[in-house]
KELOMAR-889451 format. One record per residue (C-alpha): x, y negated, z; residue in one letter. Coordinates in steps of 0.02 Angstrom, whole numbers, padded with zeros to 5 digits, always signed. Example, Ala and Ser with C-alpha at 12.3 -4.5 7.8 and 13.67 -1.06 7.14 Angstrom:
% KELOMAR-889451
+00615+00225+00390A+00684+00053+00357S
END
This chain:
% KELOMAR-889451
+00584+00185-00942M+00496+00330-00850S+00480+00510-00901C+00313+00595-00883V+00290+00778-00898V+00119+00833-00850G+00093+00760-00673R+00279+00740-00638H+00363+00574-00658V+00552+00525-00662E+00599+00342-00660Y+00771+00275-00622M+00811+00352-00446F+00630+00397-00413W+00541+00570-00439K+00369+00615-00385F+00212+00715-00428D+00032+00658-00432F-00146+00715-00446R-00328+00660-00423M-00420+00733-00282S-00604+00754-00325T-00657+00686-00151I-00521+00571-00091H-00440+00502-00250G-00257+00477-00296P-00129+00583-00207Q+00062+00579-00233L+00180+00724-00177Y+00366+00759-00155D+00416+00575-00175I+00605+00571-00188R+00733+00434-00205F+00907+00478-00256K+00854+00660-00238N+00810+00643-00053E+00633+00661-00006R+00549+00507+00072I+00375+00574+00081A+00293+00745+00055Y+00119+00662+00034E+00055+00490+00009L-00130+00481-00026S-00287+00383-00006I-00400+00466+00124Q-00551+00353+00128E-00632+00196+00066I-00762+00126+00175A-00877-00025+00185V-00976-00078+00343F-01117-00209+00308Y-01215-00310+00429S-01378-00410+00411G-01559-00457+00459F-01650-00321+00359K-01637-00131+00383P-01557-00110+00209N-01408-00208+00274D-01403-00156+00461I-01388+00026+00414L-01272+00009+00261A-01116+00094+00318H-01035+00185+00176F-00896+00310+00175L-00859+00320-00017D-00791+00494-00019S-00973+00551-00020I-00979+00480-00198A-00823+00586-00247L-00689+00449-00260I-00590+00547-00389G-00735+00574-00503L-00764+00385-00504Q-00591+00344-00571S-00657+00348-00749K-00594+00215-00859V-00441+00102-00878L-00467-00030-01017F-00296-00061-01107P-00233-00236-01097S-00347-00283-00949V-00340-00146-00827D-00160-00102-00880C-00031-00176-00996P-00032-00131-01174D+00118-00023-01164D+00057+00077-01010A+00053+00269-01023T-00134+00325-01003L-00158+00494-00914I-00319+00586-00885G-00386+00705-00751S-00484+00868-00753S-00599+00940-00620F-00679+01103-00600H-00871+01105-00566I-00945+01254-00481G-00793+01355-00520G-00847+01385-00699V-00862+01224-00800S-00740+01079-00814S-00756+00893-00821Y-00622+00785-00897E-00581+00600-00883L-00469+00533-01015T-00396+00379-00939T-00402+00401-00753S-00220+00344-00718F-00102+00230-00804C+00091+00213-00773L+00192+00064-00830F+00346-00046-00793E+00311-00221-00725L+00419-00376-00718N+00342-00452-00564T+00406-00627-00604G+00478-00636-00430M+00669-00622-00411P+00716-00456-00328F+00862-00550-00246R+00953-00715-00284R+01067-00840-00210H+01140-01008-00280H+01299-01053-00196S+01345-01232-00251Y+01468-01284-00116W+01647-01276-00151F+01678-01194+00016S+01555-01060-00023D+01624-01003-00188G+01514-01093-00315R+01409-00958-00407F+01232-00901-00449Y+01180-00723-00442E+01008-00655-00456G+00908-00501-00516M+00744-00471-00598E+00611-00377-00503S+00560-00231-00618V+00446-00099-00536V+00354+00058-00585L+00167+00054-00556V+00051+00204-00548L-00127+00140-00557R-00308+00201-00541T-00468+00114-00522I-00618+00199-00448P-00787+00115-00464T-00899+00159-00310I-01066+00077-00347G-01046-00109-00355N-00864-00115-00303Y-00710-00073-00407D-00542-00042-00309Y-00379-00061-00400I-00259+00060-00313I-00074+00037-00353D+00075+00141-00304F+00231+00028-00329I+00407+00092-00340F+00553-00031-00313Y+00731-00006-00369P+00801-00010-00188N+00700+00134-00121G+00549+00036-00067A+00374+00097-00094L+00209+00001-00087E+00027+00052-00086V-00090-00087-00134K-00278-00091-00141V-00373-00239-00225T-00560-00259-00219S-00668-00323-00375T-00836-00292-00440G-01005-00374-00388Y-01067-00407-00214V-01214-00309-00136R-01363-00419-00152A-01510-00462-00039L-01666-00565-00058F-01631-00722+00048Y-01757-00754+00185T-01762-00838+00355K-01658-00739+00475G-01519-00702+00341D-01423-00861+00381E-01309-00775+00508K-01250-00652+00386Y-01244-00739+00214T-01231-00901+00129F-01371-00936+00008K-01281-00904-00159L-01424-00934-00288H-01613-00950-00288D-01675-00820-00164H-01513-00734-00171F-01375-00692-00036G-01240-00558-00004A-01209-00499+00177P-01046-00508+00272I-00953-00338+00262H-00791-00253+00305H-00690-00162+00178H-00582-00021+00256L-00450+00088+00169F-00365+00233+00251H-00192+00300+00195I-00104+00458+00239K+00086+00450+00237A+00172+00613+00275D+00345+00545+00282L+00503+00664+00281D+00648+00548+00331I+00809+00645+00314K+00709+00803+00341G+00552+00855+00441T+00625+00827+00616S+00567+00647+00642N+00538+00523+00782R+00429+00371+00779F+00482+00212+00872A+00439+00027+00881T+00572-00110+00895L+00491-00221+01016D+00532-00407+00992I+00517-00513+01149N+00615-00651+01235T+00743-00676+01366E+00802-00825+01474Q+00989-00836+01495I+01112-00966+01549E+01162-01090+01413N+01348-01078+01430Q+01374-01198+01289F+01284-01344+01368S+01357-01486+01465D+01207-01486+01580V+01239-01383+01732P+01128-01225+01753N+01032-01257+01590E+00939-01109+01526K+00899-01052+01349I+00760-00941+01285I+00792-00834+01131Q+00739-00676+01047F+00796-00497+01079K+00731-00326+01038F+00732-00153+01115N+00687+00017+01048T+00537+00110+01110S+00527+00296+01067V+00349+00354+01064K+00340+00536+01140E+00155+00579+01113T+00014+00544+00990E-00076+00439+01115K+00081+00332+01141D+00090+00311+00948A-00087+00254+00919A-00043+00072+00867Y-00153-00081+00885R-00081-00240+00831F-00046-00377+00961N+00015-00546+00915F+00088-00565+01096D+00194-00408+01067A+00269-00413+00893P+00365-00256+00839K+00437-00155+00693Y+00367+00018+00660L+00504+00143+00607V+00522+00328+00570M+00690+00419+00578Y+00786+00575+00615N+00886+00544+00766K+01023+00666+00707Q+01067+00575+00551I+01155+00412+00583K+01273+00296+00482D+01456+00264+00533K+01401+00124+00647Y+01287+00232+00744G+01119+00165+00674N+00982+00298+00638V+00938+00306+00455K+00755+00246+00459S+00607+00191+00352Y+00505+00044+00411R+00314+00044+00392I+00247-00129+00358L+00062-00145+00351N+00022-00316+00264K-00163-00269+00253G-00198-00249+00448M-00375-00271+00502T-00474-00255+00664Y-00630-00148+00687Q-00744-00258+00792L-00877-00124+00824L-00869-00051+01000P-00793+00121+01013V-00930+00256+00997G-01068+00132+00951Y-01185+00160+00812G-01098+00215+00650N-00925+00176+00717E-00874+00356+00748P-00879+00402+00565I-00725+00299+00536A-00633+00327+00705S-00472+00298+00613W-00512+00114+00594A-00484+00089+00789R-00298+00088+00745Y-00192-00011+00621Q-00085+00145+00619M-00078+00315+00716A+00061+00439+00705V+00022+00627+00735T+00117+00790+00720K+00082+00880+00554Y-00050+01011+00577N-00134+01116+00443E-00301+01083+00519S-00275+00898+00509E-00248+00876+00328R-00375+00743+00296T-00439+00599+00403S-00620+00593+00332S-00747+00704+00252S-00871+00705+00115I-01002+00743+00246Y-00944+00599+00362G-01089+00483+00322S-01219+00614+00363L-01175+00667+00538D-01138+00509+00643I-01129+00575+00818K-01023+00729+00778Q-00926+00699+00619P-00861+00850+00526V-00692+00775+00530V-00666+00670+00690D-00503+00585+00675F-00500+00529+00857Q-00469+00714+00908K-00305+00711+00804Y-00247+00590+00938I-00339+00658+01091D-00252+00826+01088N-00096+00723+01122N+00035+00836+01044D+00217+00791+01068S+00289+00698+00921I+00477+00701+00966L+00575+00779+00829D+00426+00845+00739E+00356+00839+00560D+00259+00674+00574L+00111+00597+00482V+00071+00408+00482A-00110+00360+00461W-00124+00185+00404I-00285+00072+00405T-00295-00077+00293M-00446-00194+00256G-00524-00360+00271Q-00691-00442+00311Y-00785-00515+00161H-00901-00657+00185I-00961-00681+00001P-00972-00850-00072H-01032-00932-00234T-00873-00900-00326E-00902-00709-00308D-01033-00732-00440L-01056-00651-00561P-00911-00542-00510V-00789-00551-00364T-00610-00593-00429T-00453-00507-00362S-00346-00653-00294P-00351-00637-00106G-00441-00469-00109M-00283-00366-00100D-00211-00262+00045N-00048-00179+00047S+00074-00071+00151C+00253-00048+00114L+00380+00085+00159F+00550+00004+00173L+00724+00084+00195P+00791+00018+00361Y+00981+00056+00392N+00948+00201+00274Y+01079+00147+00145F+01248+00066+00173A+01191-00081+00068E+01048-00128-00052D+01023+00030-00153A+00991-00079-00307A+01149-00171-00293I+01220-00086-00448S+01067-00122-00561S+01105-00197-00732K+00952-00309-00724N+01067-00432-00624A+01151-00591-00687V+01294-00689-00615R+01356-00860-00665V+01517-00935-00602E+01645-01069-00658P+01804-01005-00739I+01899-01138-00631Q+01817-01129-00463K+01908-01279-00391S+01862-01404-00527R+01695-01485-00566R+01641-01477-00753G+01727-01308-00783S+01661-01193-00912A+01569-01045-00845V+01549-00859-00870T+01382-00774-00884V+01392-00590-00830Q+01243-00480-00874R+01324-00314-00848Y+01305-00247-01022G+01124-00294-01045V+01105-00379-01215K+00985-00524-01209R+00968-00543-01391E+00880-00380-01409S+00690-00364-01371N+00597-00205-01330C+00416-00237-01382L+00272-00116-01375P+00188-00049-01526N+00037-00147-01575D-00131-00065-01545H-00294-00122-01597N-00384-00053-01446Y-00551-00123-01497D-00556-00024-01655D-00491+00128-01561L-00636+00116-01433I-00765+00094-01561K-00704+00253-01648Q-00687+00347-01484Y-00823+00277-01366P-00790+00418-01239K-00633+00324-01179W-00745+00189-01100I-00934+00222-01104I-00968+00405-01119D-00872+00479-00965N
END
C-alpha cells in the first residue's frame, strides 16, 4: 500500500510530491523510482477545445480552459464511482487575493488498481521449452483528479507501474455542447434529436514532462525505423534480394530539430538519456516517450485562433529548460489571439542547443469528436481516453519488477513425464487471506456532509 504524508507519496519503489495549480491543474514533482529521479515535473499545462460550425457561436468557440482555472474546477470525487471505495481522498487549498482561502475537500484520490491485464505472462507447454506457466498481476498506483470545465469532465490519471513505467491518461466525459439544428449545420453535426445537434470539435491536452534521466545533462534522440535491401544469402535463387527492417539513432542538436511531427512513412522511437551513463554492453540508459494519444492540428499555422495553441502544431517538442519558459499556456491566452501572452512557438524559434542540457518534453494529446446519438444524455468514457507513457529503455539490466511477489509460477515436479503433479509457487503471498476495505455508507455520509459533493 502507499504512504501519504501531506502531499508526499511513497509506494513500492516510487516516491513523488503533488499539488494542484490554480490555473493549470494537477502537477507532480520530484518523481523517483528506486531513489533515482525520473522527472522533476510532470504536469497538465492546458486543456483546449476547438469547435467548428455554421453559426457564429460555434465558429468562434475556441476555448483554452485555463481561463476557467482548471485547478479550482477539480471539486468533487464521488466515492465508488469516480474512485474505488478504498481510495484515499485528498483535498486542495487555494489563496484568493492573498487574504482569504478556498478549500476543496475531495480534489484528488489515490488508490491501488488491479488492471485485470497480466503484467507479464508466458505459458511454455512444449517438452523442449521446459513446460511451465509464469505470470504476474498488474497492480498499479493511480493518482486521479477530475476537473469539470463547463460541459466537459476530464478524468486525469497519473499511473505508476511496478517496473518504473509511468503513464498520464486523460479521458473525456460530460455532455456535448448543443446547437439548434437548422439548414447549414449538416456539415458539422448529425441531427441527434428534435431540433438538436452538437458540432464537431477537437479536444487538445498539453503535458509538460521535465525529465531528468540519470541527471540533468540529457540528450534527445529518435530511433528511426526504416528498411534495407540486402542479398539473401540463404536463398537458392542467385542474386535474390530481401527487404528487412533496421534502425539508426538520430541525435537532435537544437530545439527546431526536436520539434516532432508524426509521419507514418518514418516511424521512430523517442528517447531521452544521459550519454555518459551506459550499461556494461555500451547501451545508454534511456527513457522512451510513447504518445498513444497523438492528434493532428488541421488548422493552418497562424490562421484565426490557431496561435493561441501553437503547441498543438507538434505531437512533441523538446526544449532546453528555461526559467522564463515554465508554462506553455496562459490564463490570458484566449483573450489575445494575435500576440498571446505565452507564445509557445517562441520556445522553439530561439533554437537553443539541446545537447547535454536539462531538457523538457512538451507533449500534445487529443482527438476529434463528432458527436453521435449515443453521446446523449452524457458522453461515456470508452474510446475517449488519450495517454502518454514514459518507459524505461535499457535503463535497467532486466525488468525492474521481476522480483515482485505478485507473480505465480506453475511447473511439473517431473518435467519429462506427462501427468506429473505440479508445484504452484506464489513467492510467499498467501491466497487464502483477503484484504477488504472497510464498508462505508457514502450515501449517508454525503447527506450528513453535503459540502463533499454539492456545496464546494
